[in-house]
N, C-alpha and C positions, 0 to 999 in steps of 0.2 A: 445471434451467438447469446444477445439480451437472453431466450426463452432456454440456453444452452444453461446459460449460472439457475435461471430460474429455476433451471429441474435440480439441476446439483441441493441447492439451498433447500429446497425442499425433501430432496433424501435427508439433506445434512439435518434436521431440524425436524420430521417425524422421525430419525433415527437415533436423538438425541431424545427425545423423552420415550424411544422404548431404550435408554444405557446402552446402547446397539450402535456404532458407525454401518452403514448400505454400505458397501459395498462397492468401487466408482465407473464407472466404463469409462474404456476405451478407448478411443478411438486417432490409428494409425494411418495416414502421417494426423494431426488434428489440426485443419482446417480453418477452425472454430479457438484457435484458443486465445485468450484472454489478453487485454495489451494496461497493462499496466503502469501509468506513467511519472515515475520516480520524481520526486517532490515537486510537485503538479509534472508540465512540464518543461526541467529544468534548463535545456538550450534552445527554446521558441519563446521564452517567458523568464523572466525572473522568478526565484525559485519559490514555491510557499506563497506566492501571491493565487490576488481573481485575476488578473492579468492572465497568468500558469492555466488556473484552473480551470476558465472558460475558452482553455487552448487546448485542453485535453474535451473539453464535453464534445464543441466542434468536432476535434478529430475522432468522436465515437470511440473515445478509451474508456476497457469495463470498467476499473477505477483510479481510483488517483491516490496516491501515497503524500500519504500530508504531515508535515514533524509538527507533535504538540510541544510548547512550552508553556512559563508557566511565570508575569511577572512578578514585582514583588509586593504588589497590593491582589496576586493570588486571577490577574486573567485568562485565561489560558489561548494564547494567541500562537500560529504557523512561525517557525523558528528549526532551523535544522543546530546550527551550532551553538552552543550555548553563551557564545559572546554575537554581536550583532557586527561585528569588525567587520568581513569578508563579506556578505550580502547588503550591506545600511552603507549610509556615508556615515552613521554612528562608531562609536565607541563602547564597547563594556560588557557585561552578562545581560543578557534578559532579567537573569533572577536576583537583581540589583536594581534591575529601573523601572518606575513605574508606568502604566500605560501609558499615563499620559506621557511621559517624558519618549514613552516605547514610538508613537506615534506619531512625532512631530519629524523619525527619519521617514529620507527618501529609500524605500528598498526595490528601487530599478537603480539607481547613482552608477552600483556597478555593472549591472547589466549590457554590454556590447558597448559603446558608445559613454553610455549614458545619458545616454537622448528620448533614446526610442520610449522608456514606462518614467519619464520624467516623474516622480513625488506619485510612486507608485506610494503606497501605508502597507507597512505589515497588519496582516490581518489577523482579528478573533479569527477566534475558531466557530461563532456564532454566524458568523457573519460568512465565513465562509461555507459551511452549510444551509447559509439560505444561498446560496448560490447552486448549489449542487444538489439542491434535494430535490429528488423524482426524475433522477438526468445519469445520477454516474452512482457507484458504490466507494467506498472507502479501504483504503489498506492502512489503518490506525498506529501509526507511527509513534507514540510517547520516548521525548530523548531525557525523560523526566518522570522523577517517582509523577504517575497517575490519580485524578485525584475524583473525587466523586461529581464534582463540576464538568470536567469532562464528559462522560455518563449519563448525568442525566442530560448534556446537550444534546446525546447521537439520541438518543430516547425523547429527545421536542419533536428532534426535524425526522422523525421517521426510519434512522441507517439501521436500532438495534433492534433484535441482534441482524435479520436478514437478509442485513445491506454494508455488513462490516466484518471487516474479518482483524485483527489483532497483530500489527507489524511489531518493533520494539524486538530488544534480544529479550533472550528466555528471561530473564530477572525480572526486567520489567515488565514484561509478559501474566512473571510469578502475582505480580504487584496489581495491575489488572484485575487477573485472575480473586485478588482478598476482597475486591469487588463486588464480583461476583461471579463465581463461580465457574458458571453456565458458558460464560464469556465465548466466544471463537476465536481459539486461537489457533496460532500459527508456526508453532516452535521451528526454531535452528537446524536444521539435523546440516552434521557435517561430516560425518561419515554414518555407510549405509548402515553399518552394527547397532547404529546412534537408535534405529529407527524405530525399533519395537519399546526398551526401555522408557524415549519421549513420549509417543502417544500413551503410556502407560502414567508417564508421569502427568498432559499434560490433556486430560480424558473428554477433556471438549473442544479438543481439536479438530478442526474442519480444514485442515491443509496444511500443507509444510514449507518450508522454506530452503530452500538446498542451491548451491550451484552448479555450474552448469558441467560438472567435471564427474558429478555424479548421479545425474538424471538422465543415464538410462533406459533401456526400455525394460532390463528387469526388474530394476528401481522402481524405476513408475508401475510396475504393475506390479509389484508387493504396499506400494505407497497405499493403488486404487484396493489391493482386496482389502486391505486395515482402514478402506472405508475415507480416505481424504485426498483433497484432489494436492495438484503440486506447484507451488508455487515458485521460478526460479529464477534468480538476479541474474542480472547481465550488464554491470554496471562496473563493469572497468574495460579498458581499451581494448584488449582483450579477447573479450568476453562479447561487447557488444557491438556484434556486429553482423551483418547479414548472413553470415554462413555458422554461425554461432544460430538466430534464430532458426535456419532451415535445420538442421539440426537436432533443435527440441520437438522440434512441430514435427519431423519426422518419428522423435523418438514419442510421443502422444504426453509429452510434457499439457498443463491446462491453464498455465499462466505466465506471462513474461514480465516480467520488470524490467525498464528498459527508460535511458535516455534518451531515445531516438521512438519513441512511440509513431513518428511522421511516418520510418522506415517499416518498419515491422509491419505498420497498419498493408504500408503499401505489398511487402512481400506474402502479405495473407489474402490482401485482391488477386494478384497476379495466380495465386494460389488454386483460389476460388473459380476463379477464370472456366 
């Protein structure tokens, strides 16, 4: 699986140098589909934490989705929500807290019965990158306008540009592209007819984000012909199921972002027996 990713990324880098994206080869069924662990491994460990990262690495996931925000004093940290209340024993917006105050919170307090991952801390982006370096790739999801400091960190730890793909909504991706227009984008395509216009709008795209409803074989073929991978989000109870995984594998999708990477891994392993 890792060899397949490396080939895809080499194609993207070479194509970008030539100003055009090379077509992507479609495998149908794609028994080497890549696994993206949503919010690290949020069902198996506290989301956006070092234990969650280590679990994704242990499972052999291809990508970890990281959610990045900035503290009041400008430290990039991992946190999905604007407020810390849902995932910690604290309350208040990340953007109004100093890192020192944020660091005192327990990010394991609301996972399970609150004891298994007790005293887990909210990690800085740099701590996350140190834990991940050389082991896994990043789906880089900013939940606040990205800053140069985050770009410099992913460069420092060797993720940029070929071991990282931008997440976030299209608006925030544009803000990241303002920092570096060649950043590996992944625009969100809601309707099939948006594919060509969005790829024109995001010329550095290496992938697209879609929901399962439009990721049929014909659409995947069109995306591949335009030189981008198809990353599918299956994050609802209705979509995050073995039946949907198998359907996407059969259609030739390239990656699935899931809350249940362990389940998806088991299906891939069974199909490859």
